[in-house]
C-alpha positions as CSV (number, residue, x, y, z in Angstrom):
1,M,91.4,102.5,129.3
2,S,90.8,105.1,126.6
3,A,93.0,105.3,123.5
4,A,94.0,108.9,124.4
5,V,95.8,107.9,127.6
6,L,97.3,104.6,126.5
7,T,101.1,104.4,126.7
8,W,103.3,101.7,125.2
9,P,106.8,100.3,125.8
10,C,107.9,101.2,122.2
11,A,107.1,103.6,119.4
12,A,103.3,103.7,118.8
13,S,101.1,105.5,116.3
14,R,97.3,105.7,115.8
15,E,95.3,105.5,112.6
16,V,98.2,104.3,110.4
17,E,97.6,103.5,106.7
18,L,98.6,99.9,106.1
19,A,98.4,99.7,102.3
20,P,102.0,101.1,101.8
21,R,103.2,98.4,104.2
22,T,101.9,95.5,102.1
23,T,103.3,94.1,98.9
24,I,100.0,94.4,97.1
25,R,99.4,97.9,98.3
26,V,95.8,97.6,99.4
27,G,94.0,97.9,102.7
28,G,92.8,100.3,105.4
29,R,94.1,101.7,108.6
30,A,95.4,100.3,111.9
31,E,93.9,101.6,115.1
32,W,97.3,101.1,116.8
33,L,100.6,100.4,115.1
34,L,103.5,99.5,117.5
35,E,107.1,99.4,116.2
36,P,109.5,97.7,118.6
37,R,113.2,98.1,117.9
38,D,114.4,94.7,119.1
39,P,113.1,91.3,120.3
40,D,113.0,92.4,123.9
41,E,110.9,95.4,123.1
42,F,108.7,93.3,120.9
43,V,108.0,90.9,123.8
44,S,107.2,93.9,126.1
45,A,104.8,95.4,123.6
46,W,103.1,92.1,123.0
47,N,102.6,91.5,126.7
48,A,101.4,95.1,127.2
49,A,98.8,94.7,124.4
50,R,97.5,91.5,125.8
51,E,97.3,92.9,129.3
52,R,95.1,95.6,127.9
53,G,92.7,93.2,126.3
54,F,94.0,93.3,122.8
55,E,95.0,90.2,120.7
56,P,97.8,91.8,118.6
57,R,98.6,90.9,115.1
58,V,102.1,90.9,113.7
59,L,103.0,92.7,110.4
60,G,106.3,91.8,108.7
61,G,107.1,92.8,105.2
62,G,103.5,92.7,104.1
63,A,103.8,89.7,101.8
64,N,101.2,86.9,101.8
65,L,98.7,89.4,103.3
66,I,95.5,91.2,102.2
67,V,94.3,93.8,104.7
68,A,90.6,94.7,104.4
69,D,89.5,98.2,103.7
70,G,88.4,100.5,106.6
71,L,89.7,100.7,110.2
72,L,91.2,97.6,111.6
73,S,90.6,97.8,115.3
74,G,93.1,96.7,117.9
75,V,96.9,96.5,117.9
76,I,99.3,95.6,115.1
77,L,103.0,95.0,115.9
78,S,105.4,95.8,113.1
79,T,108.8,94.1,112.8
80,E,110.0,96.9,110.4
81,R,112.6,98.2,112.8
82,M,113.9,94.8,113.8
83,G,116.1,94.3,110.8
84,R,119.5,93.8,112.3
85,V,121.9,90.9,111.7
86,F,124.8,89.5,113.8
87,R,127.5,87.0,113.9
88,P,126.8,84.2,116.4
89,H,128.1,85.0,119.9
90,P,131.4,83.1,120.4
91,E,130.2,81.8,123.8
92,L,126.4,82.1,123.7
93,D,126.0,80.3,120.4
94,A,122.4,81.1,119.5
95,R,122.6,84.8,120.6
96,E,123.8,87.9,119.0
97,G,127.5,88.6,118.9
98,E,129.2,91.3,116.8
99,E,126.8,93.1,114.5
100,F,127.1,91.9,110.9
101,V,128.1,94.7,108.4
102,P,127.4,93.3,104.9
103,T,129.5,95.9,102.9
104,R,132.6,95.2,105.0
105,A,132.1,91.5,105.3
106,A,131.7,91.0,101.6
107,L,135.2,92.3,101.1
108,V,136.8,89.7,103.3
109,P,138.1,86.7,101.2
110,L,136.6,83.3,102.3
111,E,138.9,80.3,102.7
112,R,137.7,77.1,101.1
113,D,136.7,75.6,104.6
114,G,135.4,79.1,105.4
115,P,134.6,80.9,108.6
116,D,131.5,80.1,110.7
117,A,129.0,80.6,107.8
118,R,126.1,81.5,110.1
119,L,124.1,84.6,110.9
120,V,121.8,85.5,113.8
121,A,119.0,87.5,112.2
122,W,116.0,89.3,113.8
123,A,112.5,88.8,112.5
124,G,112.4,92.1,110.6
125,C,115.3,91.3,108.3
126,S,114.4,91.5,104.6
127,L,114.4,88.2,102.8
128,P,115.7,89.9,99.5
129,G,118.4,91.6,101.6
130,L,119.5,88.3,103.1
131,V,119.6,86.7,99.6
132,R,121.8,89.6,98.4
133,V,124.2,89.4,101.4
134,T,124.7,85.6,101.2
135,R,125.1,85.8,97.4
136,D,127.8,88.4,97.8
137,L,129.6,86.3,100.4
138,G,129.4,83.1,98.4
139,W,127.2,81.4,101.1
140,S,124.7,78.9,99.7
141,G,121.3,78.1,101.2
142,F,119.1,81.1,100.3
143,E,119.4,81.1,96.5
144,G,116.0,79.6,96.1
145,L,114.4,82.6,97.9
146,A,115.5,85.0,95.1
147,G,112.4,87.0,94.2
148,V,110.5,86.1,97.5
149,P,109.4,89.3,99.3
150,G,108.8,89.9,103.0
151,H,110.7,89.6,106.3
152,L,112.5,86.7,107.8
153,G,109.9,86.3,110.6
154,G,107.1,85.6,108.2
155,G,109.3,83.6,106.0
156,V,110.2,81.2,108.8
157,A,106.6,81.1,110.1
158,M,105.2,80.0,106.8
159,N,108.3,78.3,105.4
160,A,108.3,80.6,102.4
161,G,109.8,79.5,99.2
162,G,109.0,77.1,96.4
163,R,110.5,74.4,94.2
164,W,113.8,76.2,94.1
165,G,114.2,76.1,97.9
166,E,112.5,77.0,101.2
167,T,113.4,79.2,104.2
168,W,113.9,76.3,106.5
169,D,116.6,74.9,104.3
170,A,119.0,77.3,106.2
171,V,117.4,77.5,109.7
172,E,119.6,76.0,112.4
173,S,117.4,77.3,115.3
174,V,114.6,79.7,115.9
175,R,113.8,82.1,118.7
176,L,110.0,82.1,119.5
177,L,107.6,84.0,121.7
178,G,104.9,81.5,122.9
179,A,101.3,82.3,123.7
180,D,102.2,82.1,127.3
181,G,104.6,85.1,126.9
182,V,107.7,82.9,127.3
183,V,110.7,83.2,124.9
184,R,112.2,79.9,123.8
185,Q,115.0,78.8,121.5
186,L,114.2,75.7,119.5
187,E,116.8,73.7,117.5
188,R,116.0,72.6,114.0
189,G,115.7,69.0,115.1
190,R,112.8,69.8,117.4
191,C,110.8,71.5,114.6
192,T,108.7,69.9,111.8
193,P,108.3,72.5,109.1
194,R,106.2,71.5,106.1
195,Y,104.7,73.0,103.0
196,R,103.8,76.6,103.8
197,D,103.7,76.0,107.5
198,A,106.5,75.8,110.0
199,A,104.2,74.1,112.5
200,L,105.2,76.4,115.4
201,G,101.9,76.0,117.3
202,G,101.0,79.7,117.0
203,A,104.3,80.9,118.5
204,L,105.7,84.1,117.0
205,V,109.2,84.2,115.4
206,L,111.5,86.8,117.0
207,G,114.6,85.7,115.1
208,A,116.6,82.7,113.8
209,V,120.1,81.4,113.5
210,L,120.8,80.7,109.8
211,R,123.5,78.3,108.7
212,F,124.9,78.4,105.1
213,R,127.4,76.5,103.1
214,V,130.5,78.2,101.8
215,D,130.7,78.0,98.0
216,E,132.3,79.8,95.1
217,R,130.8,83.3,94.9
218,A,130.4,83.0,91.1
219,A,128.4,79.8,91.5
220,V,126.1,81.3,94.1
221,R,125.6,84.4,92.1
222,E,124.7,82.4,89.0
223,R,122.2,80.3,90.9
224,V,120.5,83.4,92.3
225,A,120.3,84.9,88.8
226,D,119.1,81.7,87.2
227,Y,116.3,81.1,89.7
228,L,115.2,84.8,89.4
229,R,115.1,84.4,85.6
230,Q,113.1,81.2,85.9
231,K,110.6,82.9,88.3
232,S,110.3,86.0,86.3
233,A,109.3,84.0,83.2
234,V,106.3,82.4,85.0
235,Q,105.5,84.7,87.9
236,P,104.7,88.5,88.1
237,V,107.6,89.2,90.4
238,T,107.9,92.8,89.4
239,E,104.2,93.6,89.9
240,R,102.3,94.4,93.1
241,S,100.9,91.2,94.5
242,S,100.6,89.4,97.8
243,G,102.2,86.2,96.4
244,C,100.3,83.0,95.8
245,I,96.6,83.4,96.7
246,F,95.7,79.7,97.1
247,R,97.4,76.6,98.6
248,N,98.1,73.8,96.2
249,P,95.5,71.1,96.8
250,A,96.4,67.6,97.7
251,P,97.6,65.8,94.5
252,E,95.1,63.0,95.0
253,L,92.3,65.5,94.7
254,S,93.7,67.6,91.9
255,G,95.4,64.9,89.8
256,G,98.7,66.5,90.5
257,R,97.6,69.9,89.2
258,S,98.7,73.0,91.1
259,A,96.3,75.8,92.2
260,G,97.6,78.0,89.3
261,Q,96.9,75.2,86.8
262,L,93.4,74.8,88.1
263,V,92.8,78.5,87.8
264,E,94.0,78.5,84.2
265,E,91.9,75.5,83.3
266,A,88.8,77.3,84.8
267,G,89.4,80.2,82.4
268,A,90.1,82.6,85.2
269,K,93.4,84.0,84.0
270,G,93.0,87.7,83.1
271,L,89.8,88.2,85.2
272,R,89.6,91.6,86.8
273,S,87.7,93.5,89.5
274,G,88.5,97.2,89.3
275,D,92.3,97.5,89.1
276,A,92.8,94.0,90.6
277,H,93.7,91.4,87.9
278,V,94.4,87.7,87.8
279,S,97.9,87.6,86.4
280,E,98.2,86.4,82.8
281,K,101.6,84.9,83.7
282,H,100.4,82.8,86.7
283,G,96.8,82.0,87.7
284,N,97.6,81.9,91.4
285,F,98.6,85.6,91.5
286,I,96.4,88.6,91.8
287,V,98.1,91.9,90.9
288,N,97.2,95.5,91.7
289,R,97.6,97.4,88.4
290,G,96.5,100.8,89.7
291,R,94.3,101.8,92.6
292,A,92.7,98.5,93.5
293,S,91.0,98.3,96.9
294,A,91.1,95.3,99.2
295,G,87.4,94.8,98.3
296,D,88.4,94.5,94.6
297,V,91.1,91.9,95.4
298,L,88.8,89.9,97.8
299,A,85.9,89.9,95.3
300,L,88.3,88.5,92.7
301,V,89.6,85.8,95.1
302,E,86.0,84.6,95.6
303,E,85.2,84.7,91.9
304,V,88.2,82.6,91.0
305,R,87.5,80.2,93.9
306,A,83.9,79.7,92.6
307,R,85.0,79.2,89.0
308,V,87.5,76.5,90.0
309,A,84.9,74.8,92.2
310,D,82.3,74.9,89.5
311,R,84.6,73.3,87.0
312,T,86.5,70.8,89.1
313,G,84.6,70.4,92.4
314,I,87.7,71.5,94.3
315,R,87.3,74.4,96.6
316,L,90.7,76.1,96.8
317,E,91.9,77.2,100.3
318,N,93.7,80.5,100.9
319,E,97.4,80.5,101.3
320,V,97.3,84.3,101.6
321,K,96.2,85.7,105.0
322,V,93.3,88.1,105.2
323,W,93.0,90.6,108.0
324,S,89.5,91.9,108.6
325,E,87.3,92.8,111.6
């Protein structure tokens, strides 16, 4: 079927620039960009794409991603419009109940034992937004994600976070779209998330039920501010990057050194390719300090990998995802 006559079960656009939709702001264009408004529309769009011979990719907040230059053929599904949050349904516990209105809810005093401190969030919810909402409510569980960009769907799928806390610290259950096109709800006890991988078997995250702990608002606010200060001191959180480039190698191979430490020991901090720079703050970040292209960034990734391998014999593996033809 020609592109001119294709119709889709959600908003769809052709030849869409992807760089503004990524946190590092590099990359080319999508042949098709589909923007479903809710999980049901997402499932319909996903199935429609596969029925037409495409293997769609999913774009969340654009963190942990480098999109290659040029035209990326095929279909990309964006979760940008799927940013709604709800209270759990009083009878259908893992489904949406009343829509959550943060500005109104934040004015309601919380008792010490608290209300049901849970939220049902769709995949397109902003992680920074959820950190702000739970901070203002005095709900503990997401403080460690302060400064982490992206959407909830990607955060759950890769168990985003770090030494201050991870996304799965607050996940009670997750709604998934499997490769067979079937939607399932999995409880936390049936999942085995690990470092930078929720181990979901390739299933796509449509949303999650998040459970928090009621705490003093001042205490939660202070933890968020403290973690953000600590991160800002050692990571380029205010610059355009895709997050950590490389996975930390196994401690027995690296002598307990992180990827960032290995990059620094290899003398790669401050290297540049065009406007792409290895951050002077943290060797595992590449930042876009102008008009870097994806080619600049990817060339720098390979140069850093080669320098670390030459010095240590360790070949660093990507943590960041790369989309190319």
